[in-house]
N, C-alpha and C positions, 0 to 999 in steps of 0.2 A: 459282423459277417456280411460279405459281396455274395451271398447266392441266395437269390430270389428263391430260390426252391424251401431253404429254412424258416424263412420270413413265412410262407405261404403254409409250412407246415406246424410252425408256432402258434399262426391263427386257428386255423384246425384241431389243433392239440385245445389248445385257449377255449373255443367254441363248444367241446367236449367235455374240456373241465365244468363250465359253467352249467351248460345245459344239463349236464348229470348231480353238478351239488344241489340245482333248483326241486329235481326230482326228489335226491335223499329228501332232502329239509322238507318237502313237501308229504311224502312218504312215510317217510324213519322218523319224524317226531309223534305223531300217536303212534308208531306202533313203539315206540322208547315207553309212553306213556301207558302203555298198556302193562308192558312187558316189567315197566317197574313201581307199576302198583297194583295190579292186578291180577289173580290168580284166578287158574283155569286151569283145567283136563286137559292135558299134551303142550304144557306150556315148555313145559326142558326139549320137547321137540321143536317147537318155532325158535326157541334160542338157538339151539346147537344146529339148526338148517343156515339160520342168518348169520352164524359165525364164525361158517364153514370155512367164508376165503379163505380165515384168517391162517387154517394150517394144509388147506387144500394146496397143493401146488397150479399158477396160473394157467397151465397150458390144459390140465385138465376141466377147469374151469370150463376154457376157449373150448377145448376139443366139444366137452358137449354142450357147450350156445351153436357152435359152426354146427351140430347134428341139428339143433334145434332151428335155427332161423335159415340155414341152409336151402339150395332150391327144391331139394326131396327131402327136410323136415317134415315136422307138423302142420306147424304155421300157416309154409306156404300150398302143403293139400288140403288145408279147410280154408284158409284165408283168399288164396292167391297172389300172394306175396313171397320174394326172400330179403331178406334183412343181412344178410353174411355179405361182405366187402361193402358192405354202403354203410353210410355216419349214423343211419340209426342203428347198427350194430353195433357200433361204436358205445353209442350210447348206452347200449344194455349192456353190453358186455362191463360197461366202467359203474352202470349203477351198484350193478351183482357185485362185483370186486370190491366198492370199494363203500357200498352200507354200510357193512363192521365197524369202521373207522369210526363211522357219521355216528351210529347207533349205541357207540363207547359213550358217545362224547356226549350227546342228546342225552339219555338213559341215568349218567352220572351226573347231573345237573339235575334232573327232575327229585333224583335220588336227593339230593342235599336239601330238597326245598320242605323247608317245615307244614307238617302238614296240619294245625291247627290255623295255620294261615286261612287254608281251602276253608277247613271246617266252619270255621270262623263266618268269613266271607256267605256263605253257602249261609247260615245260619240268620244271619241278619238278610237275608232276600235275595242275592245276587247267583242270577241262572247263570250255568255252565262260560256260556262266551262276554258275559263280563267277571265272572272271576277268572278266565284265560288273559285279557285282555289286561287286566291292572291288575292280575296279584302272579299268576302265574310266569304269565313270558315276561315280568319286568324285573323278576327277581332269577331268572334261566336264562336272559336271552346271552350272558355273554357265553357259559356254557353248550349254548346251540348253538352260537356264532363259529364259536373255538372247535366245534365237532363235522359244523360245513366246511370252513374252511384247512382243517386236515383231512380229509374228501377229498376239497379239492387238489390240494396239496399234491396222495395218494395217484390221485388217477393222472396228474403229469406227467407221472414219470411210469406209470402201466408199464409194459410190453409181453410180457406173454398172452394174456387175452385179450388183447387188441391185433396183436399181431395173427391169430390163430381167428381172430373172427373177421377182420378188415385183411390182413397181409400188407402187402406197404406198397401201395395204388399212388405215386407224389400226384398231392391236389384233394383228392377224393380219400384214403384211407391212410398215409401216412403219418404215423403220430411222433414227436420230437424223440421219444425215445428209438423208434423203429430208422427214423432219420439218424442217430447217433448210429446205431452200427450196422445198417447199410454202408455209410463213408468209410470206418472200420476195414470194413469187411476187402471195399474197394481199397483201401492204404492210405484213406486221407486221410489223416491224421490229425492236420490243423484244424480242415470242417470237422471232426469228432470232437477234440479241440473245442473252439468257441462255442459249440451249438452244447458243449454238455457244459460250458463258464455260464450260460445261459440261463440254461435249467439249475444251476448249483444256486446261482444269485437269489434266482424266482423263489425256489423251494425255501433257501435261507432264512429271507421275508417272511414268508407266509407261517416256518414253525416257530421262528419269531415273537411273529404277530397273537400266535396259538397259546406262546407258553406267557403272555403279556397278558393276552385275556382270563387266561385257566387262572390267573392272578388277582386277577381284578375280580371272578366271581366269586372262590375262594373265601377274599375279605369281604363278599357282602352276605354271605351264609350265616347262619344262628349261632351256627357253634363253633366259626370261625371269632365272632363276637363272644362266647364262653369263653 
């Protein structure tokens, strides 16, 4: 592709996807552990809230985020700054929209972990940090990585949320999906086709990697051995 705007847009999309995935990893892993192994009042409410983007139209989520992050929103009123139509707003929208995809992968990985292994490690005197580093993470890392890659791939193809929160400012908030839409609107189908092809190849490679990691994770769980 000869259009420099596309490569600038692709770079922005990859940065948003990577940063969003790192935030999801730090935030989603402990949340998935709590949802997988803890019982508490209001658990169903928490699960419903974090999984809501699976059924909520992206434009609805983007609209409420725009109200929240805009110049007249509560964040701007309290903190004095607005993240709407900025890189930060794209990241916030991507994190919220991709949270269910990452969370499902993390939670399934933790649910497949044999509880006796953790109990044995605790009985032998291992602290929780050591249990996480030497028992939980070595056994669940394929599932955690799979959920992270799936969230990354999902962010690459976002449209409704990022369009509402960030608009379509080239070099600033224009994601690849929005770039493709703009090219179609301008009847430049050759550029739209080339950009879509690049995104298709990246997405296919990521999904293939996710499936490979899931097969590896399943082969390491105790249930598969039995």
